[in-house]
DOPA-665511 format. One record per residue: residue number from 1; residue in one letter; x, y, z of N, C-alpha, C, O, CB in turn. Coordinates in steps of 0.02 Angstrom, whole numbers. Glycine has a CB too. Example, Ala and Ser with C-alpha at 12.3 -4.5 7.8 and 13.67 -1.06 7.14 Angstrom:
% DOPA-665511
@n:1	res:a	n_px:660	n_py:-284	n_pz:390	ca_px:615	ca_py:-225	ca_pz:390	c_px:660	c_py:-165	c_pz:390	o_px:712	o_py:-166	o_pz:423	cb_px:565	cb_py:-224	cb_pz:452
@n:2	res:s	n_px:642	n_py:-112	n_pz:354	ca_px:684	ca_py:-53	ca_pz:357	c_px:645	c_py:2	c_pz:394	o_px:670	o_py:57	o_pz:402	cb_px:704	cb_py:-30	cb_pz:286
***
This chain:
% DOPA-665511
@n:1	res:m	n_px:5551	n_py:5110	n_pz:4354	ca_px:5529	ca_py:5063	ca_pz:4404	c_px:5480	c_py:5098	c_pz:4450	o_px:5494	o_py:5154	o_pz:4474	cb_px:5590	cb_py:5034	cb_pz:4443
@n:2	res:t	n_px:5424	n_py:5067	n_pz:4463	ca_px:5374	ca_py:5094	ca_pz:4508	c_px:5380	c_py:5060	c_pz:4576	o_px:5380	o_py:4998	o_pz:4580	cb_px:5303	cb_py:5085	cb_pz:4480
@n:3	res:l	n_px:5385	n_py:5099	n_pz:4628	ca_px:5390	ca_py:5071	ca_pz:4695	c_px:5321	c_py:5063	c_pz:4724	o_px:5276	o_py:5103	o_pz:4712	cb_px:5434	cb_py:5115	cb_pz:4740
@n:4	res:m	n_px:5313	n_py:5010	n_pz:4764	ca_px:5250	ca_py:4999	ca_pz:4797	c_px:5241	c_py:5051	c_pz:4852	o_px:5290	o_py:5072	o_pz:4883	cb_px:5246	cb_py:4928	cb_pz:4827
@n:5	res:p	n_px:5179	n_py:5074	n_pz:4863	ca_px:5169	ca_py:5120	ca_pz:4918	c_px:5182	c_py:5086	c_pz:4984	o_px:5184	o_py:5024	o_pz:4988	cb_px:5097	cb_py:5148	cb_pz:4917
@n:6	res:n	n_px:5193	n_py:5125	n_pz:5036	ca_px:5204	ca_py:5095	ca_pz:5102	c_px:5145	c_py:5052	c_pz:5121	o_px:5087	o_py:5074	o_pz:5114	cb_px:5217	cb_py:5149	cb_pz:5155
@n:7	res:l	n_px:5158	n_py:4993	n_pz:5144	ca_px:5105	ca_py:4947	ca_pz:5164	c_px:5080	c_py:4965	c_pz:5233	o_px:5117	o_py:4991	o_pz:5275	cb_px:5129	cb_py:4874	cb_pz:5162
@n:8	res:s	n_px:5017	n_py:4952	n_pz:5244	ca_px:4990	ca_py:4962	ca_pz:5311	c_px:5017	c_py:4906	c_pz:5356	o_px:5052	o_py:4861	o_pz:5333	cb_px:4913	cb_py:4962	cb_pz:5310
@n:9	res:s	n_px:5001	n_py:4911	n_pz:5418	ca_px:5024	ca_py:4860	ca_pz:5466	c_px:4997	c_py:4792	c_pz:5445	o_px:4944	o_py:4787	o_pz:5415	cb_px:5001	cb_py:4877	cb_pz:5537
@n:10	res:p	n_px:5034	n_py:4739	n_pz:5462	ca_px:5009	ca_py:4672	ca_pz:5445	c_px:4942	c_py:4660	c_pz:5478	o_px:4927	o_py:4687	o_pz:5531	cb_px:5060	cb_py:4618	cb_pz:5467
@n:11	res:r	n_px:4901	n_py:4619	n_pz:5445	ca_px:4834	ca_py:4603	ca_pz:5470	c_px:4837	c_py:4565	c_pz:5536	o_px:4796	o_py:4574	o_pz:5580	cb_px:4796	cb_py:4563	cb_pz:5418
@n:12	res:a	n_px:4886	n_py:4522	n_pz:5542	ca_px:4892	ca_py:4481	ca_pz:5602	c_px:4965	c_py:4459	c_pz:5609	o_px:5005	o_py:4470	o_pz:5564	cb_px:4845	cb_py:4418	cb_pz:5599
@n:13	res:q	n_px:4980	n_py:4429	n_pz:5665	ca_px:5046	ca_py:4400	ca_pz:5675	c_px:5037	c_py:4329	c_pz:5700	o_px:4993	o_py:4315	o_pz:5741	cb_px:5088	cb_py:4442	cb_pz:5725
@n:14	res:d	n_px:5080	n_py:4285	n_pz:5675	ca_px:5078	ca_py:4215	ca_pz:5698	c_px:5107	c_py:4214	c_pz:5769	o_px:5163	o_py:4237	o_pz:5780	cb_px:5118	cb_py:4168	cb_pz:5650
@n:15	res:n	n_px:5070	n_py:4188	n_pz:5815	ca_px:5091	ca_py:4188	ca_pz:5886	c_px:5153	c_py:4147	c_pz:5899	o_px:5190	o_py:4160	o_pz:5946	cb_px:5036	cb_py:4164	cb_pz:5929
@n:16	res:a	n_px:5166	n_py:4096	n_pz:5858	ca_px:5223	ca_py:4051	ca_pz:5870	c_px:5289	c_py:4087	c_pz:5862	o_px:5335	o_py:4077	o_pz:5902	cb_px:5220	cb_py:3991	cb_pz:5823
@n:17	res:d	n_px:5296	n_py:4130	n_pz:5810	ca_px:5360	ca_py:4161	ca_pz:5798	c_px:5355	c_py:4235	c_pz:5777	o_px:5403	o_py:4263	o_pz:5749	cb_px:5398	cb_py:4123	cb_pz:5745
@n:18	res:d	n_px:5298	n_py:4267	n_pz:5789	ca_px:5288	ca_py:4338	ca_pz:5773	c_px:5297	c_py:4354	c_pz:5700	o_px:5318	o_py:4410	o_pz:5683	cb_px:5335	cb_py:4380	cb_pz:5814
@n:19	res:t	n_px:5281	n_py:4307	n_pz:5655	ca_px:5286	ca_py:4319	ca_pz:5583	c_px:5228	c_py:4363	c_pz:5560	o_px:5170	o_py:4348	o_pz:5575	cb_px:5287	cb_py:4253	cb_pz:5545
@n:20	res:a	n_px:5242	n_py:4417	n_pz:5524	ca_px:5190	ca_py:4460	ca_pz:5498	c_px:5152	c_py:4423	c_pz:5443	o_px:5181	o_py:4384	o_pz:5406	cb_px:5219	cb_py:4526	cb_pz:5470
@n:21	res:v	n_px:5086	n_py:4434	n_pz:5439	ca_px:5044	ca_py:4402	ca_pz:5389	c_px:5011	c_py:4456	c_pz:5346	o_px:4979	o_py:4501	o_pz:5372	cb_px:4990	cb_py:4357	cb_pz:5423
@n:22	res:y	n_px:5019	n_py:4450	n_pz:5280	ca_px:4989	ca_py:4496	ca_pz:5232	c_px:4946	c_py:4456	c_pz:5184	o_px:4964	o_py:4401	o_pz:5165	cb_px:5042	cb_py:4537	cb_pz:5194
@n:23	res:d	n_px:4889	n_py:4483	n_pz:5165	ca_px:4849	ca_py:4453	ca_pz:5112	c_px:4880	c_py:4472	c_pz:5046	o_px:4894	o_py:4531	o_pz:5034	cb_px:4773	cb_py:4477	cb_pz:5117
@n:24	res:a	n_px:4892	n_py:4424	n_pz:5002	ca_px:4925	ca_py:4437	ca_pz:4938	c_px:4888	c_py:4488	c_pz:4897	o_px:4918	o_py:4527	o_pz:4861	cb_px:4932	cb_py:4372	cb_pz:4898
@n:25	res:r	n_px:4822	n_py:4489	n_pz:4903	ca_px:4782	ca_py:4537	ca_pz:4864	c_px:4793	c_py:4609	c_pz:4889	o_px:4780	o_py:4656	o_pz:4852	cb_px:4708	cb_py:4520	cb_pz:4868
@n:26	res:d	n_px:4815	n_py:4617	n_pz:4951	ca_px:4833	ca_py:4684	ca_pz:4976	c_px:4899	c_py:4707	c_pz:4944	o_px:4909	o_py:4767	o_pz:4935	cb_px:4839	cb_py:4683	cb_pz:5053
@n:27	res:l	n_px:4943	n_py:4660	n_pz:4927	ca_px:5006	ca_py:4678	ca_pz:4895	c_px:4995	c_py:4692	c_pz:4821	o_px:5028	o_py:4735	o_pz:4792	cb_px:5057	cb_py:4622	cb_pz:4904
@n:28	res:i	n_px:4950	n_py:4654	n_pz:4790	ca_px:4936	ca_py:4660	ca_pz:4719	c_px:4873	c_py:4702	c_pz:4710	o_px:4819	o_py:4676	o_pz:4697	cb_px:4928	cb_py:4589	cb_pz:4685
@n:29	res:v	n_px:4882	n_py:4767	n_pz:4718	ca_px:4826	ca_py:4813	ca_pz:4721	c_px:4784	c_py:4814	c_pz:4657	o_px:4723	o_py:4817	o_pz:4660	cb_px:4851	cb_py:4883	cb_pz:4735
@n:30	res:n	n_px:4816	n_py:4811	n_pz:4599	ca_px:4780	ca_py:4815	ca_pz:4536	c_px:4753	c_py:4748	c_pz:4513	o_px:4721	o_py:4744	o_pz:4460	cb_px:4824	cb_py:4845	cb_pz:4482
@n:31	res:g	n_px:4765	n_py:4695	n_pz:4551	ca_px:4740	ca_py:4629	ca_pz:4534	c_px:4783	c_py:4592	c_pz:4484	o_px:4767	o_py:4534	o_pz:4468	cb_px:4672	cb_py:4635	cb_pz:4506
@n:32	res:l	n_px:4837	n_py:4622	n_pz:4460	ca_px:4878	ca_py:4590	ca_pz:4409	c_px:4946	c_py:4569	c_pz:4436	o_px:4963	o_py:4510	o_pz:4435	cb_px:4888	cb_py:4636	cb_pz:4352
@n:33	res:k	n_px:4984	n_py:4617	n_pz:4459	ca_px:5052	ca_py:4601	ca_pz:4482	c_px:5077	c_py:4656	c_pz:4528	o_px:5051	o_py:4712	o_pz:4529	cb_px:5099	cb_py:4591	cb_pz:4423
@n:34	res:a	n_px:5129	n_py:4639	n_pz:4566	ca_px:5163	ca_py:4687	ca_pz:4609	c_px:5238	c_py:4678	c_pz:4602	o_px:5261	o_py:4621	o_pz:4594	cb_px:5141	cb_py:4680	cb_pz:4684
@n:35	res:n	n_px:5275	n_py:4732	n_pz:4603	ca_px:5348	ca_py:4728	ca_pz:4603	c_px:5372	c_py:4732	c_pz:4674	o_px:5351	o_py:4775	o_pz:4713	cb_px:5379	cb_py:4783	cb_pz:4558
@n:36	res:i	n_px:5418	n_py:4688	n_pz:4692	ca_px:5448	ca_py:4686	ca_pz:4758	c_px:5523	c_py:4693	c_pz:4750	o_px:5553	o_py:4657	o_pz:4711	cb_px:5429	cb_py:4620	cb_pz:4797
@n:37	res:v	n_px:5553	n_py:4740	n_pz:4786	ca_px:5625	ca_py:4753	ca_pz:4779	c_px:5661	c_py:4728	c_pz:4842	o_px:5640	o_py:4741	o_pz:4898	cb_px:5639	cb_py:4829	cb_pz:4769
@n:38	res:l	n_px:5715	n_py:4690	n_pz:4830	ca_px:5757	ca_py:4665	ca_pz:4884	c_px:5829	c_py:4675	c_pz:4863	o_px:5852	o_py:4647	o_pz:4813	cb_px:5742	cb_py:4590	cb_pz:4901
@n:39	res:d	n_px:5866	n_py:4714	n_pz:4902	ca_px:5937	ca_py:4727	ca_pz:4888	c_px:5949	c_py:4749	c_pz:4816	o_px:5997	o_py:4726	o_pz:4784	cb_px:5978	cb_py:4665	cb_pz:4903
@n:40	res:g	n_px:5906	n_py:4793	n_pz:4790	ca_px:5915	ca_py:4819	ca_pz:4723	c_px:5890	c_py:4774	c_pz:4667	o_px:5891	o_py:4794	o_pz:4609	cb_px:5987	cb_py:4833	cb_pz:4712
@n:41	res:q	n_px:5868	n_py:4714	n_pz:4683	ca_px:5840	ca_py:4668	ca_pz:4634	c_px:5764	c_py:4672	c_pz:4636	o_px:5734	o_py:4673	o_pz:4689	cb_px:5865	cb_py:4594	cb_pz:4647
@n:42	res:t	n_px:5733	n_py:4676	n_pz:4577	ca_px:5660	ca_py:4680	ca_pz:4573	c_px:5630	c_py:4612	c_pz:4556	o_px:5652	o_py:4579	o_pz:4508	cb_px:5639	cb_py:4732	cb_pz:4521
@n:43	res:y	n_px:5581	n_py:4592	n_pz:4595	ca_px:5546	ca_py:4529	ca_pz:4585	c_px:5473	c_py:4546	c_pz:4569	o_px:5447	o_py:4597	o_pz:4592	cb_px:5552	cb_py:4482	cb_pz:4648
@n:44	res:t	n_px:5440	n_py:4504	n_pz:4531	ca_px:5370	ca_py:4514	ca_pz:4514	c_px:5328	c_py:4460	c_pz:4546	o_px:5341	o_py:4401	o_pz:4539	cb_px:5360	cb_py:4514	cb_pz:4437
@n:45	res:l	n_px:5277	n_py:4482	n_pz:4583	ca_px:5230	ca_py:4436	ca_pz:4615	c_px:5164	c_py:4439	c_pz:4577	o_px:5136	o_py:4493	o_pz:4567	cb_px:5219	cb_py:4455	cb_pz:4690
@n:46	res:r	n_px:5140	n_py:4381	n_pz:4554	ca_px:5077	ca_py:4377	ca_pz:4516	c_px:5031	c_py:4325	c_pz:4548	o_px:5054	o_py:4278	o_pz:4579	cb_px:5091	cb_py:4359	cb_pz:4442
@n:47	res:i	n_px:4966	n_py:4336	n_pz:4539	ca_px:4916	ca_py:4287	ca_pz:4557	c_px:4890	c_py:4257	c_pz:4492	o_px:4867	o_py:4294	o_pz:4448	cb_px:4858	cb_py:4318	cb_pz:4601
@n:48	res:t	n_px:4894	n_py:4191	n_pz:4485	ca_px:4870	ca_py:4158	ca_pz:4424	c_px:4794	c_py:4153	c_pz:4424	o_px:4761	o_py:4166	o_pz:4475	cb_px:4901	cb_py:4088	cb_pz:4417
@n:49	res:r	n_px:4766	n_py:4134	n_pz:4367	ca_px:4694	ca_py:4123	ca_pz:4363	c_px:4671	c_py:4068	c_pz:4410	o_px:4614	o_py:4067	o_pz:4432	cb_px:4673	cb_py:4106	cb_pz:4291
@n:50	res:a	n_px:4716	n_py:4021	n_pz:4424	ca_px:4700	ca_py:3965	ca_pz:4469	c_px:4708	c_py:3984	c_pz:4543	o_px:4697	o_py:3943	o_pz:4587	cb_px:4745	cb_py:3905	cb_pz:4453
@n:51	res:g	n_px:4727	n_py:4047	n_pz:4556	ca_px:4734	ca_py:4070	ca_pz:4625	c_px:4799	c_py:4053	c_pz:4658	o_px:4804	o_py:4053	o_pz:4719	cb_px:4679	cb_py:4043	cb_pz:4665
@n:52	res:k	n_px:4850	n_py:4037	n_pz:4618	ca_px:4917	ca_py:4021	ca_pz:4644	c_px:4961	c_py:4084	c_pz:4639	o_px:4948	o_py:4129	o_pz:4599	cb_px:4949	cb_py:3962	cb_pz:4604
@n:53	res:l	n_px:5013	n_py:4086	n_pz:4681	ca_px:5060	ca_py:4142	ca_pz:4678	c_px:5122	c_py:4121	c_pz:4640	o_px:5147	o_py:4065	o_pz:4647	cb_px:5079	cb_py:4164	cb_pz:4749
@n:54	res:i	n_px:5147	n_py:4167	n_pz:4599	ca_px:5210	ca_py:4157	ca_pz:4563	c_px:5255	c_py:4217	c_pz:4577	o_px:5234	o_py:4274	o_pz:4568	cb_px:5199	cb_py:4147	cb_pz:4485
@n:55	res:l	n_px:5316	n_py:4204	n_pz:4600	ca_px:5366	ca_py:4255	ca_pz:4612	c_px:5423	c_py:4243	c_pz:4564	o_px:5456	o_py:4191	o_pz:4566	cb_px:5390	cb_py:4255	cb_pz:4686
@n:56	res:t	n_px:5437	n_py:4292	n_pz:4520	ca_px:5490	ca_py:4285	ca_pz:4471	c_px:5538	c_py:4344	c_pz:4476	o_px:5521	o_py:4398	o_pz:4501	cb_px:5462	cb_py:4281	cb_pz:4400
@n:57	res:k	n_px:5599	n_py:4333	n_pz:4453	ca_px:5650	ca_py:4385	ca_pz:4453	c_px:5652	c_py:4418	c_pz:4386	o_px:5692	o_py:4463	o_pz:4375	cb_px:5720	cb_py:4355	cb_pz:4471
***
């Protein structure tokens, strides 16, 4: 399993509730997919040809 490098600070924060905002292309560095780990479970984030995001387990 390859871990993502530490992300830089979020680009912006939503003023209403201080939600961090990341550009998906910053997460998907190679343009294909990124693995995201939560509580030991690995999820795959992909950008489709149509520009949609898909998150799968």
